[in-house]
C-alpha positions in Angstrom: 3.5 -27.1 -3.3 2.7 -23.6 -4.3 5.8 -20.6 -4.4 6.1 -19.8 -1.0 5.2 -16.1 -2.0 2.9 -16.8 -4.1 1.4 -18.3 -0.1 2.3 -14.7 1.6 0.9 -12.6 -1.1 -2.7 -12.5 0.4 -1.4 -12.5 4.0 1.1 -10.1 3.4 -1.3 -7.8 1.3 -4.0 -7.6 3.5 -2.1 -6.7 6.6 -0.3 -4.0 4.5 -4.2 -2.7 3.6 -5.1 -2.7 7.1 -2.1 -1.1 8.3 -2.4 1.5 5.6 -6.1 1.7 6.2 -5.7 2.7 10.4 -2.5 4.4 9.8 0.1 2.0 11.6 2.5 0.9 8.4 5.6 1.0 10.8 4.1 -0.5 13.9 2.6 -3.4 11.3 6.5 -3.7 9.6 8.1 -3.8 13.3 5.2 -6.3 14.3 5.9 -8.6 11.6 9.6 -8.4 11.4 9.4 -9.9 15.3 7.1 -12.9 14.4 9.6 -13.7 11.3 12.5 -13.3 13.4 10.4 -15.8 16.0 9.2 -18.1 13.4 13.0 -18.1 12.2 14.1 -18.9 15.8 15.5 -22.9 15.8 13.7 -23.8 18.8 10.0 -22.8 17.3 11.1 -24.2 14.1 10.2 -27.3 14.6 6.9 -26.8 16.4 5.8 -25.1 13.0 5.6 -28.0 11.0 4.7 -30.7 14.1 1.1 -31.3 14.7 0.4 -29.5 17.6 -2.8 -27.9 17.4 -3.4 -25.0 15.5 -5.0 -23.2 18.4 -2.4 -24.1 20.5 0.6 -23.0 18.2 -1.4 -20.1 17.8 -1.4 -19.4 21.8 2.2 -20.7 21.8 3.5 -18.4 19.2 1.6 -15.1 20.5 2.7 -16.0 24.3 6.2 -15.7 23.0 5.8 -12.6 21.4 4.5 -10.9 24.2 3.6 -7.6 23.6 5.3 -6.9 20.5 2.1 -8.1 18.7 -0.7 -6.3 19.2 -4.6 -7.3 19.0 -4.4 -7.2 15.7 -1.4 -9.0 14.6 -2.8 -11.5 17.2 -5.5 -12.4 15.3 -3.4 -12.5 11.6 -1.3 -15.5 13.5 -4.3 -17.6 14.7 -5.4 -17.5 11.0 -1.6 -18.0 10.1 -2.0 -21.0 12.4 -5.1 -22.2 11.5 -4.1 -22.5 7.6 -0.8 -24.1 8.4 1.2 -20.8 7.1 3.0 -19.7 10.3 6.7 -21.1 8.5 5.9 -18.2 5.8 5.9 -14.9 8.3 9.6 -14.3 7.2 8.2 -14.1 3.7 5.0 -12.3 4.8 7.3 -9.4 6.2 9.9 -9.0 3.1 6.4 -8.5 1.2 5.3 -6.1 3.6 8.5 -4.3 3.8 8.5 -4.4 -0.6 4.8 -3.3 -0.1 5.6 -0.5 2.3 8.6 0.8 0.2 6.5 0.9 -3.1 3.7 3.3 -1.0 6.4 5.4 0.3 7.5 6.4 -3.3 7.2 9.7 -4.4 5.1 9.9 -7.8 5.5 12.6 -10.6 2.5 14.5 -11.8 2.9 16.7 -15.3 0.2 19.7 -14.6 -0.3 21.3 -18.2 -2.2 24.5 -17.1 -3.5 27.7 -19.5 -2.1 30.1 -17.5 1.5 30.3 -14.4 -0.4 28.6 -11.3 0.3 29.7 -8.4 2.8 28.4 -5.7 -1.4 28.2 -3.6 -2.5 26.7 -6.4 0.0 24.0 -7.4 -0.2 23.3 -3.0 -3.5 22.3 -3.5 -3.3 20.3 -6.6 -0.3 18.6 -5.0 -2.1 18.1 -1.6 -5.5 16.8 -3.3 -3.6 14.4 -5.6 -1.3 13.5 -2.7 -4.7 12.4 -1.2 -6.1 10.4 -3.9 -2.7 8.8 -4.7 -1.7 8.0 -1.1 1.8 9.1 -2.1 3.9 11.8 -2.1 3.6 14.0 -5.1 5.9 16.1 -7.2 4.6 18.8 -9.7 5.9 19.5 -12.7 4.0 22.8 -14.5 4.2 23.8 -17.5 1.4 26.6 -19.6 -0.2 25.5 -22.9 -2.2 28.8 -23.8 -3.8 26.2 -26.5 -6.5 24.9 -23.3 -8.0 27.9 -23.4 -8.7 27.5 -19.5 -8.4 24.9 -16.6 -5.8 22.5 -16.3 -4.8 18.7 -17.1 -3.0 16.3 -14.8 -1.2 13.5 -15.2 0.3 10.8 -13.4 0.8 7.5 -14.9 -1.9 5.9 -16.0 -4.6 8.8 -13.8 -5.2 11.9 -16.3 -7.3 14.6 -15.7 -8.6 16.7 -18.3 -10.0 20.1 -16.3 -9.5 21.8 -19.4 -11.7 24.1 -21.8 -10.5 23.3 -24.8 -11.4 19.1 -23.4 -14.6 19.7 -22.5 -15.5 21.3 -25.6 -13.8 18.2 -27.0 -16.1 16.2 -25.1 -19.1 18.1 -25.6 -18.2 17.9 -29.9 -18.1 14.4 -29.8 -21.7 13.7 -27.7 -23.4 16.6 -30.2 -21.8 13.8 -33.1 -22.9 11.0 -31.8 
């Protein structure tokens, strides 16, 4: 049988993506944590691996969770019950927490500009990067006059070259080919 985290990962990722899209990460973390606690309850555990029909099991599980699980959380429980996966809810909750922690981290971005950036320009760049990367951004700014004008922004694998020297270099490459 596949490893539990391998089975739980698609459920956790789907829940996390949904939570990010709907700006409900903390609410989903609480729901999944509560559902995981219910699934670990000694009275519930035997039912999860038993012969109870999936629809009946999902209905019972949702009833036990009550107001702690919203409509979207109930849908996840139904899908997991149909696939016989309610017993992996603790792993789904843990993986969701890992995704949340990774998502909440601050990322550093290096900004190299031809001239000193004003605090307003730095704020603008920071806000734009935060939207694009969906993370808090800390800027490390430096000046390199050889850029002629513009900026180069680097964050992890992302490189945005908006410098005049970079544009001239790309233009030169196109003209030569």
